[in-house]
C-alpha positions as CSV (number, residue, x, y, z in Angstrom):
1,M,69.8,-55.1,2.7
2,N,68.3,-52.6,4.7
3,S,70.9,-49.7,1.9
4,K,68.7,-51.2,-0.5
5,R,65.3,-51.4,1.7
6,L,66.1,-47.7,2.8
7,V,67.1,-46.7,-1.2
8,L,63.2,-48.6,-2.3
9,A,60.9,-46.5,0.0
10,I,63.5,-42.9,-0.6
11,G,62.8,-44.1,-5.1
12,V,59.1,-45.0,-4.1
13,V,58.1,-41.2,-2.2
14,I,59.8,-39.7,-4.7
15,F,58.0,-41.3,-7.3
16,V,55.0,-40.9,-5.6
17,I,54.8,-36.8,-5.8
18,I,56.6,-36.5,-8.8
19,T,53.1,-38.6,-10.5
20,S,50.6,-36.4,-7.0
21,I,52.2,-33.1,-9.0
22,L,52.6,-34.2,-12.2
23,I,48.1,-35.2,-12.3
24,F,47.3,-32.0,-10.2
25,S,48.8,-30.1,-12.8
26,I,47.6,-31.2,-15.6
27,D,43.6,-29.2,-17.2
28,W,41.6,-32.8,-17.3
29,G,38.7,-29.6,-19.3
30,G,37.3,-30.0,-16.9
31,S,34.5,-26.5,-17.2
32,R,36.6,-23.0,-15.4
33,T,34.7,-20.4,-15.3
34,P,37.3,-17.8,-16.9
35,V,37.1,-14.7,-13.9
36,K,36.1,-12.1,-16.7
37,D,33.1,-14.0,-16.9
38,I,32.1,-14.6,-13.6
39,I,28.7,-12.1,-12.9
40,Q,29.6,-9.4,-10.4
41,P,27.6,-7.9,-8.1
42,V,25.2,-5.2,-9.2
43,N,27.2,-2.0,-7.2
44,I,23.2,-0.6,-7.2
45,A,24.9,3.9,-6.4
46,D,25.5,3.6,-9.9
47,F,21.1,4.0,-10.6
48,A,21.8,7.1,-9.0
49,D,21.6,9.4,-11.9
50,T,18.6,7.4,-13.1
51,N,15.7,7.1,-13.4
52,V,15.9,3.9,-11.8
53,Q,13.4,3.4,-8.6
54,V,13.9,1.8,-4.9
55,R,10.4,0.3,-3.8
56,M,10.1,-1.4,0.0
57,N,6.0,-2.4,0.7
58,I,5.1,-4.3,3.9
59,R,2.0,-5.7,3.6
60,G,0.9,-6.0,7.5
61,P,-1.0,-9.3,8.7
62,I,-4.2,-11.7,6.9
63,N,-7.3,-10.5,8.0
64,N,-10.3,-8.7,6.9
65,N,-10.2,-5.8,4.0
66,Q,-11.2,-3.6,5.9
67,E,-8.9,-3.7,8.6
68,H,-5.5,-4.5,6.5
69,E,-3.0,-2.4,5.0
70,D,0.1,-1.9,4.2
71,L,2.6,0.3,3.6
72,Q,5.8,1.3,1.0
73,I,7.6,3.6,0.2
74,T,9.3,4.4,-3.3
75,V,12.5,6.2,-3.3
76,D,14.0,8.2,-6.2
77,R,16.5,11.0,-6.4
78,D,14.0,13.6,-6.6
79,N,11.2,12.2,-4.8
80,T,11.1,9.9,-1.7
81,I,6.5,9.4,-1.1
82,G,5.6,7.0,1.1
83,E,2.0,6.1,1.0
84,L,-0.9,4.0,3.9
85,I,-2.8,1.2,1.9
86,S,-6.2,0.4,3.6
87,G,-7.3,-2.9,2.1
88,Y,-6.2,-5.2,-0.5
89,Q,-7.0,-3.3,-3.3
90,D,-4.3,-0.1,-2.9
91,G,-5.6,1.6,-2.3
92,V,-4.4,4.7,-0.7
93,S,-5.2,6.5,2.5
94,R,-2.2,8.5,3.5
95,S,0.9,9.9,1.9
96,Q,3.4,12.3,2.7
97,E,6.4,13.4,0.1
98,T,9.3,14.7,0.6
99,S,11.8,16.0,-2.5
100,N,15.5,13.9,-2.9
101,N,17.8,15.1,-4.4
102,I,21.1,12.9,-7.0
103,E,24.0,13.5,-3.3
104,S,20.8,11.6,-1.3
105,Y,20.2,9.1,-3.5
106,K,23.6,7.8,-4.0
107,A,24.1,8.3,0.2
108,F,21.0,5.2,0.5
109,L,21.8,3.4,-2.8
110,S,25.4,3.0,-0.9
111,A,24.4,2.0,1.9
112,L,21.1,-0.7,1.0
113,H,24.0,-1.8,-0.9
114,N,26.4,-2.6,1.4
115,S,23.2,-3.8,4.1
116,N,23.3,-6.7,0.8
117,F,20.1,-5.4,-0.5
118,T,20.5,-7.6,-4.1
119,K,21.1,-11.2,-1.7
120,S,18.8,-13.7,-2.5
121,Q,18.5,-17.2,-1.8
122,L,16.3,-19.8,-2.8
123,P,12.4,-19.3,-1.3
124,L,11.2,-22.8,0.9
125,K,9.7,-24.5,-2.0
126,G,6.3,-24.5,-1.1
127,I,5.9,-21.7,0.4
128,Q,3.2,-18.6,-1.6
129,Y,3.9,-15.7,-1.0
130,D,1.0,-14.1,-0.6
131,G,0.2,-16.3,2.4
132,A,3.6,-16.6,3.9
133,C,4.0,-15.3,7.6
134,P,0.0,-14.8,7.7
135,K,0.2,-13.1,11.4
136,G,3.1,-11.0,10.0
137,Y,4.9,-8.7,7.6
138,R,6.3,-9.8,4.0
139,Y,8.1,-6.6,2.4
140,T,8.5,-6.5,-0.9
141,F,11.8,-5.1,-2.0
142,E,11.7,-3.6,-5.5
143,F,13.2,-1.9,-8.1
144,L,11.2,0.2,-11.0
145,G,12.5,1.8,-14.3
146,G,15.5,0.8,-15.1
147,G,17.1,-2.4,-17.9
148,A,17.9,-5.6,-17.4
149,D,20.6,-4.3,-15.3
150,V,18.5,-3.8,-12.7
151,P,18.4,-6.1,-10.4
152,K,15.2,-8.4,-9.7
153,S,12.7,-8.3,-6.8
154,S,12.6,-9.8,-3.8
155,W,10.9,-10.9,-0.3
156,A,10.5,-11.4,3.0
157,T,9.0,-11.9,6.3
158,S,9.0,-11.0,9.7
159,C,8.4,-15.4,10.6
160,S,12.0,-16.1,9.4
161,K,14.7,-15.3,7.7
162,K,13.7,-18.7,5.4
163,I,11.1,-17.8,3.7
164,G,11.5,-15.7,1.3
165,T,13.8,-14.7,-1.9
166,F,15.5,-11.4,0.0
167,A,18.6,-12.3,1.9
168,G,20.5,-9.1,2.8
169,E,19.6,-8.2,6.6
170,L,15.8,-7.3,6.7
171,P,16.6,-5.0,9.8
172,Q,18.9,-2.0,8.8
173,V,16.7,-2.5,5.2
174,K,12.8,-1.3,6.7
175,S,14.5,1.1,8.8
176,L,17.2,2.8,5.6
177,F,13.9,2.5,3.8
178,Q,11.6,4.7,7.1
179,A,14.3,7.3,7.5
180,Q,14.3,8.4,3.7
181,L,11.0,10.8,5.6
182,P,11.4,13.1,7.7
183,K,10.8,12.1,11.4
184,V,7.5,14.1,11.2
185,Q,6.4,12.4,8.3
186,F,6.8,9.4,8.5
187,K,5.3,10.1,12.2
188,A,2.0,11.6,10.3
189,L,1.6,8.7,7.6
190,T,1.6,6.0,10.2
191,A,-0.4,8.0,12.8
192,K,-2.5,4.7,14.5
193,S,-1.4,1.6,12.4
194,Q,0.2,-0.9,12.5
195,F,3.4,0.1,10.9
């Protein structure tokens, strides 16, 4: 009688194993995305030899028009332009410009890429960019020029990583943009400002 139970138990185990293998090997028609159709991240260093520009804009704390300041740095394959903007209507009060080249621009874009510059997230529901982080800084990152393959702009704040659409490494990206101007020019641009 014990041998019959043993044979029955082994039979049940074998049946369960075979049934499990069959169930998991059947294609039940789910939506599997072929590997070739998965969206691959854009290697932004490929834009080094194009007319695409990359810009960082830092908006200062929300205050009166007379004291409000923004810092904007635009980089492309030929130039880097830094501008200190006074007020809310984009009045440039100071600017600095330096030349650039394709190799330097490619190194900059590669460093941005490695800092997850194009990584994005969903913003907190109900938060508007214009009023976000009123006592801190708001950062906008964007690509200018190019076609549909250029990544969309994103934004972040100094108040919280959860506010905004930018999910990259903010301190690293900010530092990379600032380093595109020689130190003497960056100091001249930001002298007596909040930046």
